[in-house]
C-alpha positions as CSV (number, residue, x, y, z in Angstrom):
1,M,103.2,115.3,-50.1
2,K,104.7,112.0,-49.1
3,K,107.5,112.5,-51.4
4,L,108.3,116.1,-49.8
5,L,108.1,114.4,-46.6
6,F,110.6,111.8,-47.6
7,L,113.0,114.3,-49.0
8,G,112.6,116.4,-45.8
9,L,113.5,113.3,-43.6
10,M,116.3,112.6,-45.9
11,A,117.7,116.1,-45.5
12,L,117.5,115.9,-41.9
13,T,119.3,112.7,-41.7
14,M,122.0,113.8,-44.1
15,N,122.2,117.0,-41.8
16,A,122.7,114.8,-38.7
17,A,125.4,112.7,-40.3
18,V,127.4,115.8,-41.3
19,Q,127.0,117.2,-37.8
20,S,128.3,114.0,-36.3
21,Q,131.1,113.7,-38.7
22,E,132.1,117.4,-37.8
23,L,131.9,116.5,-34.0
24,Q,133.9,113.4,-34.5
25,Q,136.5,115.2,-36.2
26,R,137.0,117.5,-33.1
27,L,137.3,114.8,-30.6
28,L,140.3,112.6,-30.1
29,P,140.1,109.9,-28.8
30,K,136.9,109.0,-30.5
31,P,134.0,108.5,-28.1
32,A,132.1,105.3,-27.9
33,S,128.8,106.9,-28.8
34,L,128.0,110.4,-30.1
35,T,124.6,112.0,-31.1
36,P,124.4,115.5,-32.3
37,G,121.7,117.8,-31.1
38,D,120.3,121.2,-32.1
39,G,121.7,124.4,-31.3
40,Q,124.5,125.2,-28.7
41,F,125.3,126.3,-25.2
42,T,127.1,129.5,-24.6
43,I,129.2,129.9,-21.7
44,T,128.9,133.4,-20.2
45,A,130.1,135.3,-17.0
46,A,126.9,134.0,-15.3
47,T,127.5,130.4,-16.0
48,P,128.0,128.6,-12.7
49,I,129.9,125.3,-12.3
50,V,128.0,123.0,-10.2
51,A,129.5,119.9,-8.3
52,T,126.7,118.0,-6.7
53,D,129.1,115.6,-4.8
54,K,131.9,116.8,-2.4
55,A,134.3,114.5,-4.3
56,L,133.8,116.4,-7.5
57,E,134.6,120.0,-6.0
58,P,138.3,119.9,-7.0
59,L,137.2,119.1,-10.5
60,A,134.8,122.0,-10.5
61,R,137.6,124.2,-9.4
62,Q,140.0,123.0,-12.0
63,L,137.2,123.4,-14.8
64,A,136.6,127.0,-13.3
65,A,140.2,128.0,-13.2
66,R,140.9,126.8,-16.8
67,L,137.9,128.7,-18.2
68,Q,138.5,131.8,-16.1
69,R,142.1,131.9,-17.6
70,V,141.0,132.2,-21.3
71,T,137.6,133.9,-20.8
72,G,138.2,136.3,-18.1
73,Y,134.7,135.5,-16.6
74,P,134.4,135.2,-12.9
75,L,132.9,131.9,-12.9
76,T,131.5,130.6,-9.7
77,T,131.3,127.0,-8.3
78,G,128.5,125.7,-6.1
79,K,126.4,122.8,-5.2
80,T,122.9,123.6,-6.2
81,P,121.8,122.6,-9.9
82,G,120.0,125.2,-11.9
83,S,119.7,126.5,-15.6
84,N,122.4,127.6,-17.8
85,A,124.9,125.8,-15.6
86,I,127.7,123.4,-16.1
87,T,126.8,120.4,-13.7
88,L,129.0,117.7,-12.7
89,S,127.3,114.7,-10.8
90,L,127.9,111.1,-9.8
91,K,125.7,108.4,-11.1
92,N,125.7,104.7,-10.4
93,G,125.9,102.1,-13.0
94,L,128.4,103.7,-15.4
95,P,131.6,101.9,-16.4
96,A,134.8,102.6,-14.7
97,E,136.4,105.9,-16.2
98,G,133.3,106.3,-18.3
99,Y,130.9,109.3,-18.5
100,E,127.9,110.8,-20.1
101,L,128.1,114.2,-21.4
102,S,124.9,116.1,-22.5
103,V,125.0,119.7,-23.9
104,S,121.8,121.6,-24.7
105,G,120.9,125.3,-25.2
106,N,119.9,125.3,-21.4
107,G,123.3,124.0,-20.0
108,I,125.8,121.1,-19.8
109,T,125.4,118.0,-17.6
110,L,128.4,115.6,-17.0
111,Q,127.8,112.3,-15.1
112,A,130.2,109.4,-14.1
113,S,130.2,106.7,-11.6
114,Q,133.7,108.0,-10.3
115,P,135.6,111.3,-10.2
116,A,138.0,110.0,-13.0
117,G,135.1,109.7,-15.6
118,I,134.1,113.4,-14.7
119,F,137.8,114.3,-15.5
120,Y,137.8,112.6,-18.8
121,G,134.6,114.0,-19.8
122,I,135.8,117.4,-18.9
123,Q,138.7,116.7,-21.3
124,T,136.0,116.0,-24.0
125,L,134.2,119.2,-23.2
126,Y,137.5,121.3,-23.8
127,Q,137.7,119.6,-27.3
128,L,134.1,120.9,-28.0
129,L,135.2,124.4,-27.1
130,P,137.1,126.7,-29.5
131,P,140.9,125.9,-29.8
132,E,141.6,129.2,-27.9
133,V,140.6,127.4,-24.7
134,E,144.2,125.9,-24.9
135,G,145.9,129.1,-24.5
136,S,147.8,130.5,-21.4
137,G,145.8,133.9,-21.2
138,L,142.8,135.9,-22.2
139,A,141.4,135.0,-25.8
140,R,138.9,136.5,-28.0
141,A,136.5,133.6,-28.9
142,S,132.9,132.7,-28.9
143,W,132.5,130.3,-26.0
144,Q,130.0,128.1,-27.5
145,V,129.7,124.2,-27.0
146,P,127.6,122.5,-29.7
147,A,124.7,120.5,-28.6
148,V,125.4,116.9,-28.3
149,N,125.0,113.8,-26.2
150,I,128.0,111.6,-25.6
151,T,128.4,108.2,-23.9
152,D,131.9,107.0,-23.5
153,Q,134.3,104.7,-21.8
154,P,137.9,103.3,-22.4
155,R,138.6,100.1,-24.0
156,F,141.5,99.5,-21.8
157,G,142.6,100.4,-18.3
158,W,146.3,100.8,-19.0
159,R,146.8,103.8,-21.4
160,G,150.4,105.0,-21.0
161,L,153.4,106.9,-22.1
162,M,156.9,106.3,-20.9
163,L,159.3,109.1,-20.3
164,D,163.0,108.4,-20.2
165,V,164.6,111.1,-17.7
166,S,167.8,109.2,-17.4
167,R,169.6,109.7,-20.7
168,H,168.5,113.3,-20.6
169,F,167.2,114.9,-17.2
170,F,163.8,116.9,-17.5
171,T,163.1,119.1,-14.5
172,K,160.2,118.8,-12.1
173,E,158.2,121.4,-14.1
174,E,158.9,119.8,-17.4
175,V,157.6,116.5,-16.1
176,K,154.3,118.3,-15.0
177,R,153.9,119.8,-18.4
178,Y,154.4,116.4,-20.1
179,I,151.7,115.1,-17.7
180,D,149.4,118.1,-18.6
181,D,149.8,117.2,-22.4
182,M,149.1,113.5,-21.7
183,V,145.8,114.0,-19.8
184,K,144.3,115.9,-22.7
185,Y,144.0,112.6,-24.6
186,K,142.9,110.5,-21.7
187,F,146.3,108.9,-21.0
188,N,146.2,107.6,-17.3
189,I,149.7,106.0,-16.9
190,L,153.2,107.7,-16.9
191,H,155.9,105.1,-16.7
192,W,158.8,107.1,-15.5
193,H,162.3,105.6,-16.5
194,L,164.3,106.8,-13.5
195,T,167.6,105.1,-13.8
196,D,170.1,103.8,-16.6
197,D,173.6,104.0,-17.7
198,Q,173.5,107.7,-18.1
199,G,172.0,108.8,-14.8
200,W,170.2,107.8,-11.7
201,R,167.5,110.4,-11.1
202,I,165.8,109.5,-7.7
203,E,166.9,110.3,-4.2
204,I,167.5,107.2,-2.3
205,K,168.5,108.2,1.4
206,S,170.0,104.8,2.0
207,Y,172.6,105.3,-0.8
208,P,173.3,108.9,-1.1
209,K,176.1,108.4,-3.8
210,L,173.6,107.2,-6.2
211,T,172.6,110.9,-6.8
212,S,175.6,112.7,-5.9
213,V,177.8,110.6,-8.1
214,G,175.4,108.6,-10.3
215,A,173.1,111.5,-11.4
216,W,176.0,113.6,-13.1
217,R,178.0,113.1,-16.1
218,V,180.3,115.2,-18.6
219,E,177.9,117.3,-20.8
220,K,178.2,116.3,-24.4
221,T,176.1,117.7,-27.5
222,G,175.6,116.1,-30.9
223,T,174.7,112.5,-31.8
224,F,174.3,110.3,-28.7
225,G,176.1,107.1,-28.6
226,N,178.9,108.3,-30.9
227,F,180.8,110.8,-28.4
228,I,184.3,110.6,-27.7
229,P,184.9,109.2,-24.3
230,P,185.4,112.0,-21.7
231,T,188.7,112.6,-20.1
232,P,188.9,112.1,-16.4
233,D,189.5,115.8,-15.7
234,E,186.4,116.9,-17.6
235,P,183.7,118.4,-15.1
236,R,180.8,116.2,-14.4
237,N,178.2,118.7,-14.0
238,Y,175.5,117.8,-16.5
239,G,172.3,115.9,-15.0
240,G,170.3,116.3,-12.0
241,F,167.9,114.2,-9.8
242,Y,164.3,114.3,-8.0
243,T,164.6,114.5,-4.2
244,Q,161.9,112.6,-2.3
245,D,160.0,115.6,-2.0
246,D,160.1,116.3,-5.7
247,I,158.8,112.9,-6.2
248,R,155.8,113.3,-3.8
249,E,155.0,116.6,-5.3
250,I,154.9,115.1,-8.8
251,V,153.0,112.1,-7.7
252,Q,150.4,114.3,-6.1
253,Y,150.1,116.5,-9.2
254,A,149.5,113.4,-11.4
255,K,147.0,112.0,-8.8
256,E,144.9,115.3,-9.3
257,R,144.9,114.5,-13.1
258,Y,144.1,110.8,-12.6
259,V,147.5,109.6,-13.7
260,E,149.3,106.8,-12.0
261,I,153.0,106.8,-12.0
262,V,155.0,103.6,-12.6
263,P,158.6,104.0,-11.5
264,E,161.2,102.1,-13.2
265,I,164.6,101.0,-11.6
266,D,166.4,99.2,-14.4
267,V,168.2,96.2,-13.2
268,P,170.3,94.0,-13.6
269,G,171.6,95.7,-16.9
270,H,171.7,99.5,-17.7
271,S,173.0,100.1,-14.2
272,L,176.2,101.8,-14.9
273,A,175.1,104.9,-13.0
274,A,174.7,102.7,-9.9
275,I,177.8,101.0,-10.4
276,A,179.9,104.2,-10.8
277,A,178.6,105.2,-7.4
278,Y,178.9,101.7,-5.8
279,P,181.4,99.6,-7.9
280,E,181.1,96.6,-5.6
281,L,177.7,96.1,-7.0
282,T,179.2,94.3,-10.1
283,C,180.8,91.2,-10.8
284,T,183.9,92.8,-12.3
285,P,186.3,95.0,-10.2
286,G,187.3,98.2,-11.5
287,K,186.6,102.1,-11.7
288,Y,183.5,103.2,-13.3
289,A,181.9,106.3,-14.5
290,V,178.4,107.4,-15.7
291,S,178.0,107.1,-19.3
292,S,178.1,110.5,-21.0
293,G,176.9,109.0,-24.3
294,D,180.0,107.4,-25.5
295,R,179.9,103.8,-26.9
296,F,180.2,101.2,-24.4
297,M,178.0,98.4,-25.8
298,V,178.5,96.6,-29.3
299,W,175.6,95.4,-31.5
300,P,177.1,93.2,-34.1
301,G,173.9,92.6,-36.1
302,G,173.3,89.5,-38.0
303,G,171.6,87.6,-35.2
304,Q,174.7,87.9,-33.2
305,H,174.2,88.8,-29.4
306,F,175.2,92.2,-28.1
307,Y,177.9,92.5,-25.5
308,G,179.6,95.1,-23.2
309,L,182.8,96.9,-23.5
310,V,182.1,97.8,-19.9
311,D,180.4,95.7,-17.1
312,N,177.0,97.7,-16.6
313,S,175.2,95.0,-14.9
314,L,174.6,94.2,-11.2
315,C,176.1,90.9,-10.1
316,P,173.4,88.2,-9.4
317,A,175.9,86.3,-7.3
318,K,176.4,88.9,-4.7
319,E,174.2,89.0,-1.7
320,E,175.0,92.8,-1.1
321,V,173.3,93.4,-4.5
322,Y,170.0,91.9,-3.1
323,T,170.4,94.2,0.2
324,F,171.0,97.1,-2.1
325,L,167.8,96.5,-3.9
326,D,165.7,95.8,-0.8
327,K,166.5,99.2,0.4
328,V,166.2,100.9,-2.8
329,F,162.8,99.2,-3.8
330,G,161.8,99.9,-0.1
331,E,162.0,103.6,-0.5
332,V,160.6,103.7,-3.9
333,A,157.5,101.8,-2.8
334,Q,157.1,104.4,-0.1
335,L,157.1,107.2,-2.6
336,F,154.7,105.8,-5.3
337,P,151.3,104.7,-4.4
338,F,150.5,102.8,-7.5
339,G,150.5,98.9,-7.3
340,Y,153.3,98.3,-9.7
341,I,157.1,98.7,-9.8
342,H,159.1,98.3,-13.1
343,M,162.4,96.4,-12.5
344,G,163.7,96.7,-16.2
345,G,165.3,93.3,-16.8
346,D,166.2,94.3,-20.4
347,E,169.4,94.1,-22.5
348,T,171.7,92.5,-20.1
349,A,175.2,92.1,-21.5
350,R,176.2,88.7,-20.1
351,N,179.8,88.4,-21.6
352,F,181.2,89.7,-18.0
353,W,179.0,87.2,-16.3
354,E,180.5,84.3,-18.6
355,K,183.9,85.0,-17.1
356,S,183.1,85.5,-13.6
357,P,184.0,83.1,-10.9
358,A,181.2,84.3,-8.7
359,I,178.6,83.5,-11.3
360,K,180.0,80.1,-11.9
361,E,179.9,79.3,-8.3
362,L,176.3,80.4,-8.2
363,M,175.4,78.3,-11.1
364,K,176.9,75.3,-9.4
365,R,175.3,76.0,-6.1
366,E,171.8,76.7,-7.4
367,K,172.1,74.2,-10.3
368,L,171.5,76.8,-13.1
369,K,172.0,75.5,-16.5
370,N,172.7,78.7,-18.4
371,L,172.8,82.5,-18.1
372,D,169.1,82.6,-19.0
373,E,168.6,80.9,-15.7
374,V,171.0,83.0,-14.0
375,Q,169.1,86.1,-15.1
376,S,165.8,84.3,-14.1
377,Y,167.2,83.6,-10.6
378,F,168.0,87.4,-10.2
379,V,164.3,88.4,-11.5
380,K,162.7,86.0,-9.1
381,R,164.7,87.1,-6.2
382,V,163.7,90.7,-7.2
383,E,160.0,90.1,-7.5
384,K,160.1,88.6,-3.8
385,I,161.6,92.0,-2.7
386,I,159.2,94.1,-4.7
387,N,156.2,91.8,-3.4
388,A,157.4,92.2,0.2
389,K,157.0,96.0,-0.3
390,G,153.2,95.4,-1.1
391,K,153.8,95.9,-4.8
392,K,153.7,94.0,-8.0
393,M,156.6,93.7,-10.2
394,I,156.5,94.3,-13.9
395,G,159.4,94.1,-16.4
396,W,160.5,94.1,-20.1
397,D,159.9,90.9,-21.9
398,E,163.5,89.6,-21.3
399,I,162.2,88.5,-17.9
400,L,160.6,85.6,-19.6
401,Q,164.0,84.0,-20.3
402,G,164.9,81.1,-18.1
403,G,161.4,81.1,-16.5
404,L,159.2,83.8,-15.4
405,A,158.7,85.0,-11.9
406,P,155.4,83.5,-10.6
407,N,153.4,86.8,-10.1
408,A,155.2,89.1,-12.5
409,A,153.5,91.2,-15.2
410,V,155.3,91.7,-18.6
411,M,155.8,94.5,-20.8
412,S,156.1,93.4,-24.3
413,W,158.6,95.5,-26.3
414,R,160.4,93.2,-28.8
415,G,157.2,92.7,-30.9
416,M,154.2,90.9,-29.5
417,K,155.8,87.6,-29.1
418,G,156.7,88.0,-25.4
419,G,153.4,89.4,-24.6
420,I,151.6,86.4,-26.3
421,E,154.0,83.9,-24.4
422,A,153.2,85.6,-21.0
423,A,149.7,85.8,-21.5
424,K,149.5,82.2,-22.4
425,Q,151.2,81.4,-19.1
426,G,148.5,83.4,-17.2
427,H,150.4,86.6,-16.8
428,E,149.3,90.3,-17.1
429,V,150.7,92.1,-20.2
430,V,151.3,95.6,-21.3
431,M,151.8,95.7,-25.0
432,T,154.3,98.2,-26.1
433,P,156.1,96.8,-29.2
434,T,158.9,98.5,-31.0
435,D,157.3,98.5,-34.5
436,F,154.1,100.2,-33.4
437,V,154.7,102.6,-30.3
438,Y,158.4,103.3,-29.9
439,I,158.1,107.1,-30.4
440,D,161.9,107.6,-30.0
441,Y,162.1,106.2,-33.5
442,M,162.4,108.5,-36.6
443,Q,158.9,109.6,-37.9
444,S,160.2,110.9,-41.4
445,D,163.3,110.1,-43.7
446,R,166.4,109.8,-41.6
447,I,167.9,112.9,-43.2
448,M,165.3,114.8,-41.5
449,E,165.5,113.3,-37.9
450,P,168.0,112.6,-35.3
451,P,169.5,109.3,-36.0
452,V,167.9,106.4,-34.3
453,Y,167.6,102.7,-34.9
454,A,164.5,102.8,-37.2
455,S,161.5,104.6,-38.6
456,L,158.0,104.7,-37.3
457,R,155.3,106.7,-39.3
458,L,152.2,107.9,-38.0
459,K,150.1,105.5,-40.3
460,K,151.9,102.6,-38.9
461,V,151.0,103.5,-35.3
462,L,147.6,103.7,-36.2
463,Q,147.8,100.0,-37.2
464,F,148.6,98.9,-33.6
465,E,146.2,96.3,-32.1
466,P,147.2,95.3,-28.4
467,V,145.3,92.2,-28.3
468,P,146.7,89.5,-30.5
469,A,144.5,86.7,-31.9
470,G,144.1,83.7,-29.6
471,V,145.1,85.7,-26.4
472,D,142.6,86.3,-23.4
473,P,141.9,89.8,-23.7
474,K,141.5,90.0,-19.9
475,L,145.2,89.6,-19.7
476,I,146.0,92.4,-21.8
477,K,145.9,95.3,-19.6
478,G,146.5,97.9,-22.3
479,G,149.4,99.5,-23.9
480,Q,151.6,102.4,-24.0
481,G,154.1,104.6,-26.3
482,N,157.7,104.6,-25.1
483,L,159.8,107.7,-25.5
484,W,163.5,107.0,-24.9
485,T,165.5,110.1,-24.8
486,E,169.1,109.5,-26.1
487,Q,168.6,111.8,-29.0
488,V,166.0,114.0,-27.1
489,Y,167.7,116.8,-25.1
490,T,164.7,119.1,-24.4
491,L,161.0,119.1,-23.5
492,R,160.3,120.8,-26.9
493,Q,161.9,117.8,-28.7
494,A,160.1,115.4,-26.3
495,Q,156.9,117.0,-27.5
496,Y,157.9,116.8,-31.1
497,M,158.6,113.1,-30.8
498,T,155.3,112.4,-28.8
499,W,152.9,114.3,-30.9
500,P,151.0,113.4,-33.1
501,R,152.0,109.7,-32.9
502,A,150.7,109.5,-29.4
503,L,147.2,110.7,-30.7
504,A,147.0,107.4,-32.5
505,I,148.1,105.5,-29.5
506,A,145.5,107.3,-27.5
507,E,142.8,106.5,-30.0
508,I,143.8,102.9,-30.1
509,L,143.9,102.6,-26.4
510,W,140.5,104.3,-25.5
511,S,138.2,104.0,-28.4
512,P,136.2,100.9,-29.4
513,K,138.1,98.5,-31.6
514,E,137.3,99.1,-35.4
515,E,138.8,99.4,-38.6
516,R,140.5,102.9,-38.6
517,S,140.5,105.2,-41.8
518,F,144.0,106.8,-42.0
519,P,142.5,109.8,-44.3
520,A,139.8,110.3,-41.6
521,F,142.2,110.0,-38.8
522,V,144.5,112.8,-40.5
523,K,141.7,115.2,-40.6
524,K,141.3,114.7,-36.7
525,V,145.1,115.1,-36.3
526,E,145.1,118.4,-38.3
527,T,142.3,119.5,-35.9
528,Q,144.4,118.9,-33.0
529,F,147.3,120.6,-34.6
530,V,145.5,124.0,-34.3
531,R,144.9,123.1,-30.5
532,L,148.5,122.3,-30.1
533,D,149.4,125.6,-31.7
534,A,147.2,127.4,-29.2
535,A,148.9,125.5,-26.2
536,K,152.4,126.2,-27.6
537,T,152.9,122.4,-27.6
538,K,155.4,121.3,-30.2
539,Y,154.5,118.6,-32.5
540,A,156.1,116.9,-35.9
541,P,154.8,117.8,-39.1
542,S,156.3,114.6,-40.5
543,M,153.1,113.2,-41.9
544,Y,153.4,115.8,-44.8
545,D,156.9,114.4,-45.7
546,P,157.3,111.9,-48.5
547,D,158.9,108.6,-48.3
548,F,161.9,108.1,-50.6
549,A,162.4,104.8,-52.3
550,V,165.4,104.3,-54.6
551,A,166.1,101.9,-57.5
552,K,169.4,101.5,-59.4
553,K,168.7,102.6,-63.0
554,D,172.3,101.6,-64.5
555,S,175.8,101.7,-63.2
556,D,175.7,105.2,-61.7
557,R,172.0,106.6,-62.0
558,V,169.2,106.3,-59.4
559,L,165.3,106.2,-59.9
560,V,163.7,107.9,-57.0
561,T,160.1,107.1,-56.0
562,L,158.3,109.8,-53.7
563,T,155.2,108.5,-51.8
564,P,153.3,110.9,-49.8
565,E,151.8,109.4,-46.3
566,V,148.9,111.9,-46.5
567,E,146.4,111.9,-49.6
568,G,145.8,115.0,-51.5
569,L,149.3,116.6,-51.5
570,Q,151.2,117.8,-54.5
571,L,155.1,117.4,-54.2
572,H,157.1,120.1,-56.0
573,Y,160.7,119.3,-56.6
574,S,164.0,120.6,-58.0
575,F,167.2,119.4,-59.1
576,D,169.1,122.6,-59.6
577,N,169.9,123.6,-55.9
578,S,167.0,126.1,-55.9
579,Y,164.1,125.9,-53.4
580,P,160.8,124.7,-55.1
581,D,157.4,126.3,-54.6
582,E,154.1,125.7,-56.5
583,F,155.5,127.0,-59.7
584,Y,158.0,124.1,-59.9
585,P,157.3,120.7,-61.4
586,V,154.8,118.3,-59.6
587,Y,155.8,114.9,-59.0
588,K,153.8,112.3,-60.9
589,S,156.0,109.4,-61.6
590,P,159.6,108.1,-60.4
591,L,162.3,110.5,-61.2
592,L,165.6,109.7,-62.8
593,V,168.3,111.7,-61.1
594,P,170.2,113.8,-63.6
595,K,174.0,112.5,-64.0
596,D,175.4,115.7,-62.7
597,A,172.7,116.6,-60.1
598,F,173.9,117.4,-56.5
599,Q,170.7,117.2,-54.6
600,L,166.9,116.8,-54.9
601,R,164.7,119.2,-53.0
602,V,161.0,118.4,-52.4
603,I,158.2,120.3,-50.6
604,S,154.5,119.4,-50.1
605,Y,151.7,121.7,-51.0
606,R,148.0,121.4,-50.5
607,D,145.5,123.7,-52.4
608,G,148.2,125.9,-53.6
609,K,149.8,126.5,-50.1
610,P,152.9,124.9,-48.5
611,I,152.2,122.4,-46.0
612,G,155.2,120.5,-45.4
613,R,158.8,120.9,-44.9
614,M,161.6,121.7,-47.5
615,I,163.5,118.5,-47.7
616,T,167.0,118.4,-49.0
617,M,168.1,115.0,-50.2
618,P,171.8,114.6,-51.3
619,V,172.2,112.6,-54.5
620,E,175.1,110.9,-52.8
621,E,172.8,109.7,-50.1
622,L,170.3,108.3,-52.9
623,K,173.3,106.5,-54.5
624,K,174.3,104.9,-51.2
625,R,170.8,103.6,-50.4
626,A,170.7,102.3,-54.3
627,G,173.9,100.4,-53.7
628,I,176.0,102.5,-56.3
629,I,178.3,104.1,-53.7
630,K,179.4,101.8,-50.7
631,K,178.1,103.0,-47.3
């Protein structure tokens, strides 16, 4: 009898573990605590949505509208709790943004100490529902929620994504859609890169030419950065900007989804659009135009500092620059209620400053020893302007050079070093290092992606840890992924670049710190792929693409090693110019490229079905990588 009881308990324990694993696979980011229950709750036409506090009524209406859209049920909202209801209520003592979600056969209860926590709990509830809940219209589905108890809270308060709308403009509705996609995974910060060399995107009433001139350029299509410079007579009709009413509308839209927007006005560098409108803002007299994607900066490599072919920097020596910034930041501060304004501060080409008599006079007058201190002089004055508007300044880690402004926060992008240095000086830091969270980087082999500086695979993103050893974790506000859009022309491509890598960022910034299993994470990602398909959100299947490594076998032959990022794949290949399928050879060991082969084709299969993309790799490219052919 004891043996039977023991076996029964073992079976129950194993069943509970399986249930927990299945539920965890559906939820991203991973909740802090999850205990499966018995049975499920079924949402029917008679299910009321109850908000026991007035502050939660907008969320109850949001939830009802979302469920009505896909179920067709005339769901009602009310204030009185009852059975078979979805009940939202406030409860003291829970962590900020945290929540408790309880699902039983009798109903669903969601509690939090503040409305934001209820909102995040609702996102978890959606993930417990069938994928059809992500659709835009009526769907046939069984609207059941598995019984479960979840207690959850975020690890970091700053969980961000950055969207660059300067290099390519995204409409008001497209920005809203990007926000909608973010909040499903509990991101709460949209860093909005509004100005750069390729376009000024925010209406400033004090300086109307910022948008009448600075928001427009010649349209070019192809590989950004390699375009032929436009001629003076080509129409400058590509671009756009947000009116101040547009900004207010988007800010309100974000607020209703518990997203704060950090506006970035990138100065003193990256200012060509502003200079095209007001040339007097630079140290170098001349005629200027908004960049259309042609080359105007040189990056020599080999440790040499980059330099500008055109002066795209504001002049720190001119008082009218600070008058300009005072008015710009004054209007920006009125439009964005969040407590931070981003002033950029990165990648200032200083070769024009070196030759400027005004800069030399400034250095002499202010006793500045070098151009780092010139930049620091500028940054400190900008901080005073931003502080005077009631905001805190944040900037890229170059603002450390020459001495950091006293109250500034730092966004560390050139690795973790700048963030570590800033934190050791007692400054707040947001970690956003290129090698882990720059989602504009290629996510597969470079023959498959728009060319950018480097590659960043999903597996590497999952290794991101925002708090370095030896740093006070209280100073690390969190992190974010950055989407620069030089090679991103459309919202669909923005989605492709963001997902699934932002899923890994969401997991890291929300979930408790732990060792993360990539194979287990892949299963969670594949669950989300189904939901992204239902939502008509584009994503990259790049994790199914193998990495290509080459070695020189002899004077003109190449040995190719294929390494899948995801376990359990079969790689089928051909050298005969045909398209391989499951009947073609399976890759098992490095391939010696036949002497006369023109191209290698590879496709990933799993369980006899194609899951990856057909990759066509030219043998000439392999020989270049092996050093047989000069690049």
